[in-house]
C-alpha positions in Angstrom: 85.7 28.3 102.2 88.1 30.8 101.2 91.1 28.7 102.6 90.4 26.3 99.8 92.4 28.8 97.8 95.4 27.6 99.6 95.5 24.7 97.4 96.1 26.6 94.1 99.5 27.7 95.3 100.6 24.1 96.2 99.6 23.2 92.7 101.4 26.0 91.4 104.5 24.9 93.1 104.1 21.4 92.0 103.9 22.6 88.4 106.9 24.8 88.6 109.1 22.3 90.3 108.2 19.3 87.9 108.2 21.2 84.8 110.1 24.4 85.0 112.6 23.6 87.8 115.6 24.9 85.6 113.8 28.5 85.2 113.1 28.9 88.9 115.1 30.3 91.9 114.7 28.9 95.3 112.8 32.0 96.5 110.3 32.4 93.7 108.6 29.3 94.7 107.1 31.8 97.2 105.5 33.8 94.5 102.5 31.7 94.3 101.8 31.9 97.7 102.3 35.8 97.6 99.5 36.3 94.9 97.1 33.8 96.5 97.3 36.0 99.6 96.7 38.8 97.7 93.5 37.2 96.1 92.4 36.5 99.6 92.6 39.9 100.5 90.5 41.0 97.5 88.1 38.4 98.4 87.7 39.5 102.0 87.5 43.2 100.9 84.5 42.1 98.4 82.9 40.1 101.2 83.2 43.1 103.6 81.8 45.6 101.0 79.0 43.2 100.3 78.1 42.6 103.7 78.1 46.5 104.4 75.6 46.8 101.6 73.3 43.9 102.5 73.2 45.1 106.2 72.9 48.8 105.4 69.3 50.2 106.0 67.8 53.6 106.5 65.2 54.7 109.1 63.1 58.0 108.9 63.0 60.6 111.8 60.3 63.0 111.7 60.5 66.7 112.7 58.3 69.8 112.4 59.5 72.9 110.7 60.0 75.6 113.2 60.7 78.3 110.9 61.9 79.3 107.3 64.7 81.8 106.5 65.3 84.1 103.8 68.9 85.3 103.2 68.8 88.4 100.6 71.5 88.3 97.9 74.5 90.4 98.6 78.0 91.1 97.4 81.6 91.6 99.1 84.7 92.9 97.8 87.5 90.4 97.9 91.1 91.9 97.8 93.7 89.9 96.8 97.1 90.0 94.8 98.1 87.9 92.0 101.7 87.4 90.2 103.2 85.8 87.3 106.8 85.0 86.4 108.8 85.4 83.2 112.1 84.5 82.3 114.5 85.7 79.8 117.0 83.7 77.6 119.7 83.8 80.3 117.1 82.3 82.8 116.8 85.5 84.7 113.4 85.6 86.0 111.2 88.4 87.0 108.0 88.2 89.2 105.5 91.0 88.7 102.6 91.5 90.8 99.1 92.9 90.2 95.6 93.6 91.7 93.4 90.8 91.1 90.6 91.8 93.5 87.0 91.0 92.5 83.3 91.4 93.5 81.8 88.0 94.8 78.1 87.6 94.3 76.1 85.8 96.7 72.4 84.6 95.4 69.5 84.6 97.8 69.4 81.4 99.8 66.2 79.8 101.6 66.3 77.4 104.4 63.8 75.6 106.8 64.9 74.9 110.5 63.2 72.3 112.3 62.1 72.3 116.0 64.9 69.6 116.6 67.5 71.8 114.5 67.2 70.1 111.3 68.3 72.6 108.6 67.5 72.0 104.9 67.8 74.2 102.0 64.6 74.7 100.0 63.7 76.8 96.9 62.0 80.2 96.8 58.6 78.5 96.1 58.6 76.5 99.4 59.6 79.4 101.3 56.6 81.5 100.0 54.4 78.7 100.5 55.4 78.2 104.2 55.3 81.8 105.0 51.9 82.0 103.8 51.0 78.7 105.5 52.1 79.9 108.8 50.3 83.2 108.8 52.9 85.0 110.9 54.7 88.4 110.3 58.4 88.0 109.0 60.7 89.0 111.3 63.8 91.1 110.0 67.5 90.5 111.5 70.4 92.7 110.3 73.5 90.6 109.5 75.8 93.7 109.6 77.6 92.1 106.4 80.8 93.7 105.0 79.2 94.1 101.8 80.5 96.0 98.6 77.4 97.5 96.7 74.2 96.0 98.3 73.5 94.4 101.7 71.8 91.2 102.4 70.0 90.7 105.4 67.8 88.0 107.1 64.0 87.5 107.2 62.6 84.7 109.2 59.0 83.5 109.5 58.1 81.2 112.4 55.6 78.6 112.5 52.4 79.4 114.9 52.2 76.3 116.7 49.1 75.0 115.3 48.8 71.2 114.3 46.8 72.5 111.0 49.5 74.7 109.9 52.4 72.6 110.9 54.9 71.1 108.3 56.4 67.7 108.7 59.9 67.3 107.8 61.4 63.8 107.2 65.2 63.0 107.5 66.9 59.7 106.8 69.3 57.8 108.9 71.5 55.1 108.2 72.0 52.1 110.5 73.4 48.3 110.3 70.5 46.0 110.1 71.8 42.5 110.0 68.1 41.1 110.5 67.6 41.7 106.5 70.7 40.0 105.6 70.6 36.9 107.8 68.3 33.9 107.6 69.6 32.3 111.3 66.7 33.5 113.2 64.1 35.6 111.2 63.4 34.1 107.9 60.9 36.5 106.6 59.2 35.7 103.1 60.6 37.4 100.1 58.3 39.0 97.6 58.7 39.8 94.0 57.6 43.2 92.8 54.9 41.4 90.8 53.7 39.5 93.9 53.6 42.9 96.1 51.6 44.6 93.4 49.1 41.7 92.8 48.5 40.8 96.5 48.4 44.7 97.3 51.2 45.2 99.9 52.4 48.6 100.5 56.0 50.1 100.0 57.2 53.0 101.9 55.8 56.4 100.8 58.3 58.8 102.2 60.1 61.7 100.9 61.8 65.1 102.4 58.4 66.6 103.0 55.7 64.0 102.8 55.6 60.8 104.9 52.0 59.8 104.9 51.6 57.8 108.0 48.2 56.4 106.9 48.5 53.7 104.1 45.6 52.6 102.0 43.2 55.5 102.7 42.6 56.0 98.8 39.4 58.0 99.3 41.0 60.3 101.9 38.4 59.4 104.5 41.1 60.2 107.2 42.9 63.0 105.9 42.6 65.0 109.2 43.9 62.2 111.3 46.6 61.5 108.7 47.7 65.3 109.4 47.7 64.9 113.0 49.5 61.6 113.0 52.1 63.4 110.8 52.5 66.2 113.4 52.9 63.3 116.1 55.8 61.7 114.0 57.3 65.1 113.7 56.7 65.8 117.4 58.4 62.6 118.8 60.5 61.6 115.5 63.9 62.6 116.7 63.5 62.9 120.7 62.1 59.4 121.0 63.2 57.9 117.6 59.6 56.7 116.9 57.5 56.7 113.6 53.9 55.6 113.7 52.3 53.9 110.4 48.7 52.9 110.1 48.1 50.6 107.2 44.6 50.0 106.0 43.4 46.8 104.3 39.7 46.7 102.7 38.1 43.5 102.4 41.3 41.7 103.2 41.9 38.9 106.0 44.6 38.9 108.9 46.9 37.3 106.5 47.6 40.4 104.8 48.8 42.1 107.9 51.3 39.0 108.2 52.4 39.3 104.6 53.1 43.0 105.2 55.2 42.5 108.3 57.2 39.9 106.1 57.7 42.3 103.3 58.8 45.2 105.4 60.9 42.5 107.5 58.9 44.0 110.5 59.8 47.5 109.7 62.6 49.8 110.7 63.7 49.7 114.4 62.0 53.1 115.2 58.7 51.9 113.6 55.4 51.2 115.3 53.1 49.7 112.4 49.4 49.0 112.8 47.7 47.2 110.2 43.9 47.2 110.0 41.3 45.0 108.1 38.4 47.2 107.3 35.0 46.4 105.1 33.5 49.2 102.8 31.9 50.6 106.0 35.2 51.4 107.7 34.1 48.7 110.3 37.3 47.1 112.0 37.4 43.2 111.2 41.0 42.7 112.4 44.1 44.6 113.8 47.7 43.5 113.9 50.7 45.3 115.0 54.5 44.9 114.5 57.5 46.4 115.9 60.9 45.7 116.9 60.4 46.7 120.6 61.8 44.1 123.0 58.6 44.5 125.3 55.6 44.0 122.9 53.0 45.4 125.5 52.8 48.7 123.7 52.2 47.2 120.4 49.5 44.9 121.6 48.1 47.8 123.3 47.6 49.7 120.2 46.6 46.6 118.2 43.7 46.1 121.1 42.7 49.7 120.8 41.9 49.5 117.2 40.5 46.0 117.2 38.0 47.1 120.1 36.5 49.8 117.8 33.4 49.0 115.8 34.1 51.8 113.3 37.6 52.7 113.0 38.4 55.8 114.9 41.9 57.2 114.3 41.3 60.3 116.3 41.2 58.1 119.4 44.4 56.2 118.4 46.0 59.6 117.7 45.2 61.0 121.1 46.4 57.9 122.9 49.8 57.9 121.2 50.4 61.4 121.6 49.5 60.9 125.4 51.7 57.6 125.8 54.6 57.7 123.6 57.0 59.2 126.0 56.3 56.5 128.8 55.6 53.4 126.8 57.5 53.6 123.5 61.0 52.1 123.8 63.1 51.6 120.4 64.9 48.3 119.9 68.8 48.5 119.8 70.0 46.6 116.7 73.3 46.2 118.4 71.5 43.1 120.1 71.5 41.3 116.6 75.5 41.9 116.2 76.0 38.2 116.9 74.0 37.0 113.6 76.1 35.3 111.0 75.8 37.0 107.5 75.1 34.5 104.7 78.1 35.3 102.2 76.9 34.6 98.5 78.5 31.9 96.5 79.5 34.6 93.8 81.9 36.1 96.2 83.8 32.7 96.9 83.6 32.1 93.0 85.2 35.4 92.4 88.0 35.0 95.1 88.8 31.4 93.3 88.9 33.0 90.0 91.3 35.4 90.9 93.4 33.0 92.7 93.5 30.7 89.6 94.4 33.4 87.0 97.1 35.0 89.5 98.8 31.4 90.0 98.4 31.1 86.4 100.2 34.2 85.4 103.0 33.0 87.9 103.4 29.8 85.6 103.4 31.7 82.5 105.8 34.5 83.3 108.3 32.7 85.6 108.4 29.3 84.2 107.3 29.3 80.5 108.6 32.7 79.6 111.4 32.7 82.3 111.3 36.3 82.9 
């Protein structure tokens, strides 16, 4: 559709030739084509930026806090020489050097370090909370700094390795997701915010610290199971690039699981999502799993595991995934979707046409009418 803009310079050349021929040099008939090509370049850039925005997606990897670190405040003497130059009326200049050394103050710093090497700067409050949570003795490390007045060393508190004291970390990783921007193959239903709220679908509940893997547990019936599943997501998150979610729908039919799949557009490429229909007594009525795995055997196995239970038992679910993730989980590679064609919004074409029309109109005005 952008090639239609090539009609504009042809029309512009005709206008210049028939109405302003006396004012135009031969070579100036090329100007409309030049500004049109510039308009096409602008249009192409707009389309590329728009496509990048439309196909950019985030997936969330779990990790576990391995240790927390406290770097004490310290200072150092920075030795340096500064100068300034003055010139007299005869333009004779003199440079004067002077000592401008100073003391650089370094405040205290706090970090968490994940099992997989994730490092995040945190607050003093977070350091104190995790130090208490891990219940281990701080380890002192001499840093041998070249300090001025006061030294600053390092204290580290290590996680004791227990599930109940573990602290999950969530990191965000961006990838190209052409599926969400294309309707060539997967035409997922679109939901408004009002529809999501009225139907009762789930949005992602993730931040740096808390990635609750069990959705819909409003009464915290599965608090311990959620803690364990958080641990599993942290344990396998980076190594196997997997994240498990269990979504609970109380007194809802199977259609809600299908709608959740459409709303999340089957989720991110590293996710295994299991929707469960329950009654008020936590009796399982249905289960529906969705993921992007090429081989859906593992997804269906987890689905059947839940649907075979009379009363939802997430302890059994957690035990199964912790024992089988390494051998049965295989993440989808979204490069397989590189062939998908992205639907370019009409406004991108309209913007290009407008720029081309204005540019050609400016040529007629400046070269033809004003004879500049």
